Phi, psi and omega in degrees: 000129182265124181275132180282140179264133183294139177301333180296325179296316178298319180297320179295317179298318180298320180295320180296317180296316181298318180295320181294320181289323183292339181277352181264116177242140178288142178258150181254134179266120179253121179240125179239126176257114181261101184241158176238194177235169180069243184266007182291148175253119182291152179220135180254124176248118181244134183212137175262125178207160176265114182303135179291156176288144177294144181264124180268130173280165182305326182273002176096359179286145179274141180246124177290156179235153181280141178228129178278128175233105186063233178264003180256177179233127177247173180239129181251131179204125172053043176087358181244140178241127181286172172292151179286138175250161186221149173294140180295336179291346180269355181301132182100345179283151174301137180090355179260134180305141180284146181245135182293157179304321181292319178292325178293323177295318176298317180299319179295324177294320178297318186287353171290340181246321186264107180246088181211145180284349183263012178289129185224166174226156180212148173257122176240119184052038176083001181254147186267127180228140180243135179207166180250111182277060187290338182257011181114151185296324185236020182220063182282176172296166184308322181279341182105200181255139178294127178278115189284334184253009179288146180294322179275153185268008182234032184257131182229152179239128181231096174281143001262020183283324180271091185274330185246333182197157174294173180240161179259148176244157179294123176080170178247127188248002181245154178292158183305138178276121183293342180272355176251115181301132176059035179296137186257039177295170184267140172084183182235027182291177181250152175273028172288344173206164181290145170293178187299333183281355184225075183289152171087359183277164178233088180250113190231351186281181176215158184288000000 
């Protein structure tokens, strides 16, 4: 004699299978190689994480979110993850990308003028860039952050949009940088405070 199985039993089994499958999400492997040039020693930081969902503002604009990669912080937006940036105060710590002597010398010249806890560095395509993330790691002004060590006076970095290199803006809007020889910045102002393009900074030193 064959015993009939109740339809409720089949329904219960189906619900269990559906619930188990819905809980499995694929994870994305993000690998970032932070390399330098010259005497830099490259370092690979690999981390498995589930990218966060993009946050929608009321008007529909996308907001980037912070993602930890090793000891650095990257910005995730619309499927793209920027290179990890690091506080300049962490240079020399284990797990922090090494900086060449020439880049370190430039950084020290900058820090004679720029006294802020939000000063950071990032490697883009193997090149070293210094900027002040005064408005947040992943929420800069529309043009981005002024690159303090770039040879040209109109170079800005905007994470996570600038994935391979900073971008240039029309004209130079900051006063000449005393740590860059023959800098062609605009005006004759002092670096006792940030120019209009870099709000919130604390630049107080002198040469």
